C-alpha positions as CSV (number, residue, x, y, z in Angstrom):
1,M,0.0,0.0,0.0
2,A,2.9,2.3,0.7
3,A,4.0,1.8,-2.9
4,S,0.8,3.5,-4.1
5,A,2.1,6.8,-2.6
6,L,4.9,6.9,-5.2
7,P,2.7,8.0,-8.2
8,A,0.8,10.4,-6.0
9,L,4.1,12.0,-4.9
10,V,5.1,12.3,-8.5
11,T,1.9,14.3,-9.1
12,L,2.7,16.7,-6.3
13,L,6.3,17.1,-7.4
14,H,5.0,17.9,-10.9
15,G,2.8,20.5,-9.4
16,G,5.9,22.0,-7.8
17,V,7.6,22.0,-11.2
18,V,4.7,23.9,-12.6
19,L,5.4,26.6,-10.1
20,L,8.8,27.1,-11.7
21,Q,7.4,27.9,-15.2
22,P,7.9,31.5,-16.0
23,T,4.8,31.9,-18.1
24,E,1.7,29.9,-19.0
25,A,2.1,26.2,-18.6
26,L,-1.4,25.8,-20.1
27,Y,-3.5,28.3,-22.1
28,G,-5.9,30.2,-19.8
29,E,-3.5,30.7,-16.9
30,G,-2.7,34.2,-18.1
31,I,-6.4,35.0,-18.5
32,V,-7.3,34.0,-14.9
33,L,-4.3,35.9,-13.6
34,G,-5.3,39.0,-15.6
35,Q,-8.8,38.8,-14.1
36,A,-7.4,38.4,-10.6
37,L,-5.2,41.4,-11.2
38,A,-8.2,43.4,-12.3
39,V,-9.8,42.8,-8.9
40,A,-6.6,43.6,-7.1
41,T,-6.3,47.0,-9.0
42,G,-9.9,48.0,-8.7
43,R,-11.0,47.2,-12.2
44,P,-14.3,45.3,-12.8
45,L,-14.1,41.5,-12.9
46,Y,-17.1,41.3,-15.2
47,P,-16.8,44.3,-17.6
48,P,-19.1,44.8,-20.6
49,L,-18.5,42.1,-23.2
50,G,-17.4,43.2,-26.6
51,E,-15.5,46.2,-25.4
52,P,-11.8,46.4,-24.9
53,P,-10.0,44.8,-23.3
54,Y,-11.5,41.8,-25.0
55,S,-11.6,39.1,-22.2
56,V,-14.2,36.7,-20.8
57,T,-14.3,36.0,-17.1
58,A,-15.5,32.4,-17.4
59,Y,-16.1,31.6,-13.7
60,P,-17.7,32.9,-10.5
61,P,-15.5,35.2,-8.4
62,L,-14.1,33.2,-5.5
63,Y,-10.8,32.0,-7.0
64,Y,-10.1,35.4,-8.5
65,L,-10.8,37.1,-5.1
66,A,-8.6,34.6,-3.3
67,V,-5.7,35.3,-5.7
68,A,-6.3,39.0,-5.7
69,T,-5.7,39.2,-2.0
70,L,-2.2,37.9,-2.5
71,L,-1.2,40.0,-5.5
72,P,-0.5,43.2,-3.6
73,V,2.2,41.3,-1.8
74,T,3.8,39.5,-4.7
75,G,2.9,41.8,-7.6
76,P,1.7,40.3,-10.9
77,S,2.8,36.7,-10.7
78,L,1.5,33.2,-11.4
79,V,3.0,31.8,-8.3
80,P,0.4,32.7,-5.7
81,G,-2.5,31.2,-7.7
82,R,-0.5,28.2,-8.6
83,L,0.4,27.6,-4.9
84,L,-3.3,28.0,-4.0
85,S,-4.3,25.5,-6.6
86,L,-1.6,23.0,-5.6
87,A,-2.6,23.3,-1.9
88,A,-6.2,22.9,-2.8
89,L,-5.4,19.7,-4.8
90,A,-3.5,18.3,-1.8
91,L,-6.4,19.3,0.4
92,A,-8.8,17.5,-1.9
93,A,-6.7,14.3,-1.6
94,A,-6.7,14.6,2.2
95,L,-10.5,15.0,2.1
96,V,-10.8,11.8,0.0
97,A,-8.7,10.1,2.7
98,L,-10.9,11.4,5.5
99,A,-14.0,10.3,3.6
100,V,-12.8,6.7,3.4
101,T,-11.2,6.4,6.9
102,P,-14.5,6.1,9.0
103,L,-15.9,3.7,6.4
104,A,-12.9,1.3,5.9
105,G,-10.0,2.5,8.0
106,G,-7.1,4.9,7.8
107,R,-4.8,2.9,5.5
108,W,-7.6,2.6,3.0
109,G,-8.1,6.3,3.3
110,L,-4.5,6.9,2.4
111,L,-4.8,4.5,-0.5
112,A,-7.9,6.4,-1.8
113,A,-6.0,9.7,-1.6
114,S,-3.0,8.2,-3.5
115,L,-5.3,6.7,-6.1
116,F,-6.8,10.1,-6.8
117,L,-3.6,12.0,-7.0
118,A,-2.0,9.3,-9.1
119,Q,-4.5,9.7,-11.9
120,P,-3.1,11.4,-15.0
121,A,-5.9,14.0,-14.9
122,A,-4.8,15.1,-11.5
123,A,-1.2,15.2,-12.6
124,E,-2.0,17.2,-15.7
125,W,-3.8,19.9,-13.7
126,A,-1.5,19.9,-10.6
127,G,-0.4,23.4,-9.7
128,L,-2.1,25.2,-12.7
129,H,-3.4,28.7,-12.2
130,R,-7.0,27.6,-12.7
131,V,-10.1,27.4,-10.5
132,D,-10.8,23.7,-10.5
133,S,-8.8,22.4,-7.6
134,L,-10.3,24.9,-5.2
135,A,-13.8,24.1,-6.4
136,L,-13.1,20.4,-5.9
137,A,-11.8,21.0,-2.4
138,F,-14.9,22.9,-1.4
139,A,-17.1,20.2,-2.9
140,L,-15.4,17.4,-1.0
141,A,-15.4,19.4,2.2
142,G,-19.1,19.8,1.8
143,L,-19.7,16.1,1.3
144,L,-17.5,15.2,4.3
145,L,-19.4,17.7,6.5
146,A,-22.7,16.3,5.3
147,S,-21.7,12.7,6.1
148,R,-21.1,13.9,9.7
149,S,-24.4,15.7,9.8
150,R,-22.9,19.1,9.8
151,L,-25.5,20.2,7.2
152,G,-25.2,24.0,7.7
153,L,-21.5,24.0,7.2
154,A,-21.9,21.5,4.3
155,A,-24.4,23.9,2.6
156,L,-21.9,26.8,3.0
157,A,-19.0,24.7,1.6
158,L,-21.0,23.6,-1.4
159,T,-22.2,27.1,-2.1
160,L,-18.5,28.2,-2.1
161,S,-17.8,25.4,-4.6
162,V,-20.5,26.5,-7.0
163,L,-19.3,30.1,-6.6
164,T,-15.8,29.0,-7.5
165,K,-16.9,27.0,-10.6
166,Q,-20.5,27.0,-11.8
167,T,-20.5,23.4,-13.0
168,Y,-19.8,21.9,-9.5
169,L,-23.4,20.8,-9.0
170,A,-22.9,17.1,-8.3
171,A,-22.2,17.4,-4.6
172,P,-25.2,19.8,-4.0
173,L,-27.4,17.3,-5.8
174,A,-25.9,14.2,-4.0
175,V,-26.4,15.4,-0.5
176,P,-30.2,15.9,-0.5
177,L,-30.6,12.6,-2.5
178,W,-28.6,10.9,0.2
179,L,-30.8,12.5,3.0
180,V,-34.0,11.4,1.2
181,C,-32.7,7.8,0.8
182,N,-32.1,7.8,4.6
183,G,-35.7,9.1,5.3
184,R,-34.5,12.5,6.3
185,W,-36.9,14.4,4.0
186,R,-37.2,17.6,6.0
187,E,-33.4,17.9,6.3
188,A,-33.1,17.3,2.6
189,A,-35.6,20.1,1.9
190,R,-34.0,22.5,4.3
191,F,-30.6,21.7,2.8
192,S,-31.7,22.2,-0.8
193,V,-33.5,25.5,0.0
194,T,-30.4,26.7,1.9
195,V,-28.0,25.9,-0.9
196,L,-30.3,27.2,-3.6
197,G,-30.9,30.4,-1.6
198,L,-27.3,31.1,-1.0
199,V,-26.3,30.4,-4.6
200,S,-29.2,32.4,-6.0
201,G,-28.5,35.3,-3.6
202,G,-24.9,35.3,-4.7
203,V,-25.8,35.3,-8.4
204,L,-28.3,38.1,-7.9
205,L,-25.8,40.2,-6.0
206,L,-23.1,39.6,-8.7
207,Q,-25.6,40.4,-11.4
208,H,-26.3,43.7,-9.6
209,L,-22.7,44.6,-8.9
210,S,-21.7,43.9,-12.5
211,D,-24.6,45.8,-14.1
212,G,-26.0,42.5,-15.5
213,Q,-22.7,41.3,-17.0
214,F,-22.0,38.3,-14.6
215,L,-24.3,35.8,-16.3
216,R,-23.2,37.1,-19.8
217,H,-19.7,36.1,-18.9
218,I,-20.1,32.8,-17.1
219,V,-23.0,31.5,-19.2
220,G,-23.6,33.4,-22.4
221,A,-20.0,33.7,-23.6
222,N,-19.0,30.3,-22.2
223,L,-21.2,28.2,-24.4
224,N,-18.5,26.8,-26.7
225,P,-19.3,24.6,-29.7
226,Y,-20.1,21.0,-28.8
227,F,-18.7,17.9,-30.5
228,P,-20.0,14.5,-29.4
229,T,-17.0,12.8,-30.9
230,L,-14.8,14.5,-28.3
231,V,-16.7,12.8,-25.6
232,L,-16.0,9.4,-27.2
233,A,-12.3,10.3,-27.5
234,W,-12.1,11.3,-23.8
235,L,-13.9,8.1,-22.8
236,G,-11.3,6.1,-24.8
237,W,-8.5,8.0,-23.1
238,A,-10.0,7.3,-19.6
239,A,-10.4,3.7,-20.4
240,V,-6.7,3.4,-21.1
241,V,-5.2,5.6,-18.3
242,S,-7.9,5.3,-15.5
243,G,-9.7,2.1,-16.5
244,P,-8.9,0.0,-13.4
245,L,-10.0,2.8,-11.1
246,L,-13.3,3.4,-13.0
247,L,-13.9,-0.4,-13.0
248,G,-13.4,-0.4,-9.2
249,A,-15.9,2.4,-9.0
250,V,-18.5,0.4,-11.0
251,L,-17.9,-2.5,-8.7
252,G,-18.3,-0.2,-5.7
253,L,-21.7,0.9,-7.0
254,I,-22.8,-2.8,-7.0
255,V,-21.2,-4.4,-3.9
256,L,-20.5,-1.8,-1.3
257,P,-23.0,-1.6,1.6
258,R,-25.4,1.3,2.3
259,R,-22.9,3.3,4.4
260,W,-21.1,4.2,1.1
261,L,-24.3,5.6,-0.4
262,L,-23.4,9.2,-0.3
263,W,-20.2,8.6,-2.4
264,K,-22.1,6.4,-4.8
265,L,-24.6,9.2,-5.4
266,Y,-21.8,11.6,-5.8
267,L,-20.2,9.5,-8.5
268,L,-23.5,9.1,-10.3
269,A,-24.3,12.9,-10.0
270,S,-20.8,13.7,-11.4
271,L,-21.1,11.6,-14.5
272,P,-22.8,14.4,-16.5
273,N,-19.4,16.2,-16.2
274,I,-18.1,13.7,-18.7
275,L,-20.7,14.8,-21.3
276,A,-19.3,18.4,-20.9
277,L,-16.0,17.0,-22.4
278,G,-17.6,17.5,-25.8
279,K,-17.3,21.2,-25.4
280,E,-14.5,22.8,-27.4
281,G,-11.7,23.6,-25.0
282,A,-12.7,21.1,-22.3
283,S,-9.8,19.3,-20.7
284,F,-8.7,16.9,-17.9
285,N,-10.4,19.1,-15.2
286,Y,-13.8,17.7,-16.1
287,W,-12.7,14.3,-14.7
288,F,-11.9,15.7,-11.2
289,E,-15.2,14.9,-9.5
290,P,-15.8,11.4,-11.1
291,L,-12.2,10.4,-10.3
292,A,-12.4,11.6,-6.7
293,A,-15.6,9.6,-6.2
294,A,-14.1,6.6,-8.0
295,A,-11.0,6.7,-5.7
296,V,-13.3,6.6,-2.6
297,L,-15.3,3.6,-4.0
298,T,-12.4,1.7,-5.3
299,A,-10.6,1.9,-1.9
300,G,-13.9,0.6,-0.4
301,V,-14.0,-2.3,-2.8
302,L,-10.4,-3.3,-2.1
303,A,-11.1,-3.1,1.7
304,L,-14.1,-5.4,1.2
305,L,-12.1,-7.8,-0.9
306,L,-9.4,-8.0,1.8
307,V,-12.0,-9.2,4.3
308,R,-13.6,-11.8,2.0
309,W,-10.8,-12.8,-0.5
310,P,-7.4,-11.5,0.8
311,R,-5.4,-12.9,-2.1
312,L,-7.7,-11.4,-4.7
313,A,-7.5,-8.0,-2.8
314,A,-3.7,-8.2,-2.9
315,A,-3.6,-9.1,-6.5
316,S,-6.1,-6.3,-7.4
317,A,-4.1,-3.7,-5.5
318,V,-0.8,-4.8,-7.2
319,A,-2.5,-4.7,-10.6
320,L,-3.9,-1.2,-9.9
321,L,-0.5,0.0,-8.9
322,V,1.1,-1.4,-12.0
323,T,-1.4,0.4,-14.2
324,L,-0.4,3.7,-12.5
325,L,3.3,3.4,-12.9
326,P,3.6,4.1,-16.7
327,A,1.6,7.4,-16.2
328,A,3.7,8.3,-13.2
329,A,6.9,7.7,-15.3
330,A,5.5,9.8,-18.1
331,T,4.7,12.6,-15.6
332,A,8.2,12.4,-14.2
333,R,9.7,12.7,-17.7
334,V,7.5,15.7,-18.5
335,S,8.5,17.3,-15.2
336,S,12.2,16.8,-15.9
337,A,11.9,18.3,-19.3
338,A,9.8,21.2,-17.9
339,V,12.6,22.0,-15.4
340,V,15.1,22.3,-18.2
341,Q,12.6,24.3,-20.4
342,A,11.9,26.7,-17.5
343,G,15.6,27.5,-17.2
344,T,15.8,28.1,-21.0
345,D,12.6,30.2,-21.2
346,R,13.0,32.3,-18.1
347,P,15.5,34.9,-19.5
348,H,13.3,35.3,-22.7
349,V,10.1,35.6,-20.7
350,E,11.7,38.2,-18.3
351,Q,13.0,40.1,-21.3
352,A,9.5,40.1,-23.0
353,V,7.8,41.1,-19.8
354,Q,10.2,44.0,-19.3
355,F,9.7,45.1,-22.9
356,V,5.9,45.1,-22.5
357,R,6.2,46.9,-19.2
358,D,8.3,49.7,-20.7
359,V,6.3,50.4,-23.9
360,P,3.2,52.6,-23.7
361,G,-0.3,51.3,-24.0
362,E,-1.7,47.8,-24.3
363,V,0.1,45.0,-26.2
364,L,-1.4,42.2,-28.2
365,S,0.3,38.9,-27.3
366,E,-0.1,35.3,-28.2
367,D,1.2,34.3,-24.8
368,L,-1.5,35.9,-22.7
369,A,0.5,35.8,-19.5
370,I,3.2,38.2,-20.8
371,P,1.2,41.5,-20.6
372,V,-0.4,40.5,-17.3
373,L,3.0,39.8,-15.8
374,A,3.9,43.3,-16.9
375,G,0.9,44.7,-15.0
376,K,-1.3,45.2,-18.1
377,P,-4.6,43.6,-19.0
378,V,-5.1,40.8,-21.6
379,A,-5.9,43.0,-24.6
380,F,-7.5,40.2,-26.7
381,E,-8.4,36.7,-25.5
382,Y,-8.2,35.1,-28.9
383,V,-9.6,31.6,-28.4
384,I,-13.0,32.5,-27.0
385,F,-13.5,35.6,-29.2
386,T,-12.5,33.7,-32.3
387,I,-15.3,31.2,-31.4
388,L,-17.7,34.0,-30.7
389,W,-16.8,35.6,-34.1
390,A,-17.2,32.3,-35.9
391,E,-20.7,31.9,-34.4
392,G,-21.7,35.5,-35.3
393,A,-22.0,36.5,-31.6
394,W,-19.2,39.1,-31.8
395,S,-18.1,41.5,-34.5
396,A,-14.4,41.9,-35.0
397,E,-14.8,45.4,-36.6
398,P,-14.2,47.4,-33.5
399,L,-11.0,45.5,-32.9
400,I,-9.9,45.9,-36.5
401,E,-10.5,49.6,-36.3
402,D,-8.5,49.8,-33.1
403,V,-5.7,47.9,-34.8
404,A,-5.7,50.3,-37.8
405,A,-5.8,53.3,-35.4
406,G,-2.7,52.1,-33.6
407,R,-4.3,51.4,-30.2
408,Y,-1.8,48.5,-29.8
409,P,1.7,49.8,-30.5
410,Y,3.2,46.3,-30.4
411,L,2.3,42.7,-31.1
412,L,4.1,39.6,-29.7
413,L,3.9,36.2,-31.4
414,L,5.6,33.0,-30.7
415,G,7.9,31.8,-33.4
416,D,11.4,31.6,-34.8
417,D,11.2,33.7,-37.9
418,D,8.1,35.7,-39.1
419,P,4.9,34.0,-38.0
420,L,2.7,36.9,-39.0
421,A,3.7,36.3,-42.6
422,G,2.3,32.8,-42.4
423,D,-1.2,31.3,-42.2
424,C,-3.8,32.7,-39.8
425,R,-3.5,31.6,-36.2
426,C,-4.7,32.9,-32.8
427,F,-6.9,35.6,-34.2
428,P,-10.0,35.6,-36.4
429,P,-9.0,35.8,-40.1
430,P,-10.1,39.4,-40.7
431,V,-8.1,40.5,-37.6
432,W,-5.1,38.5,-38.7
433,Q,-5.3,40.3,-42.1
434,A,-5.4,43.7,-40.4
435,L,-2.4,42.7,-38.3
436,Q,-0.5,41.7,-41.4
437,Q,-1.3,45.1,-43.0
438,H,-0.5,47.3,-40.0
439,Y,2.5,45.6,-38.3
440,Q,6.1,45.0,-39.2
441,R,8.6,42.7,-37.7
442,E,11.0,44.6,-35.4
443,D,12.8,42.4,-33.0
444,H,13.3,38.9,-31.6
445,L,13.2,38.2,-27.9
446,G,14.0,34.5,-27.5
447,R,11.0,32.6,-28.7
448,F,8.9,35.9,-29.0
449,V,8.8,37.8,-32.3
450,V,8.1,41.5,-31.8
451,Y,6.0,43.4,-34.3
452,R,5.7,47.2,-34.3
453,F,2.7,49.2,-35.5
454,K,3.4,50.9,-38.8
455,E,3.1,54.7,-38.6
456,R,0.7,56.3,-41.1
457,A,3.5,57.6,-43.2
458,E,4.9,54.1,-43.6
459,L,1.5,52.9,-44.6
460,A,1.0,55.7,-47.1
461,A,4.4,55.0,-48.7
462,R,3.4,51.4,-49.6
């Protein structure tokens, strides 16, 4: 059982390596940091959509607020939010252990925590400057409190979970169902009304404070195109890398006794998260809740097997560990390469950040963390606004006009030569064409190519 801690330790160490990365380790980190910086500097978190700076705040405010409290101390930096996310992931694993301990014993609790952390989805997301780990920690805390009949605190924790990420509805659904199954109808009703009231009150307050922009950001501008084939691809991926854990969870639904009911319901309520993987841009984070519940149930199955069929339990535990080792080895290789890459990239990133800090005005950048690390907003969040443009939900004309008027004196793209001369990327095609017309290559800062806005005289001379 102690051997199962090795892959989990690799995940936490990988999260530590992410802390070393000088800029985005995954697209979106710079956006979330930029929005936390907006809060820290008194700018609105949910500004009017379609107006510069062009950025969508995709989530409710709690993670942004938590990071914003740290930024006055550290300045613009990815480290505080990454530390918060890594700590929240470790806390989530501890809560998984605490969930299993009264049901099966402490060693099985430790096994469950290790099984959860050892999953590739947890490793991929460890330490990222994203909201998911904090939302998961709140959700698991709420479930644990509910299991101990601390329903008022559970309702508060689950409200905080939803106000961290709006899709974390599985736990608020599982708890009242569990209460009903145990004949506690009145408590189920009170609990549901409490959570619904707290969340609704929070949403109404945020709608008021944002002049009606809150839901436009977290719902209206967050409805990415949906592709069912992506769900099938993700299911195939999960069958390969997390198949034994998910098989254990299915067995847990069948064979574990009634005292495991809350966690069975949580698993079932979290399964719709998997359908969300068909949304363009969805990633490993949508597996967090199903995998946490699966770790709890799989540990319960192994504990039950140990009582009835000790040899089968030992063989199952060994087989489960063996399936985790290749993923842990791959994570270790990625971490080693990331350490080297961080050392190579850091001087270039620092140079680019200083450049953006020194030049006047906003800067368009392919790496969205660069302007934010320089203390400036994300001028254009190209992925979501390209989707909105393609769907006809946003007109690129105001941005094109700003580009032509010289609102953005510089443009930073990733590349070795002259990426702006190549095929369209990052921006909607008409914006890309405007950039090609109005910018010229000026400098090269490591992996960043710097383009300068052409003055009107230069344009007229062409």
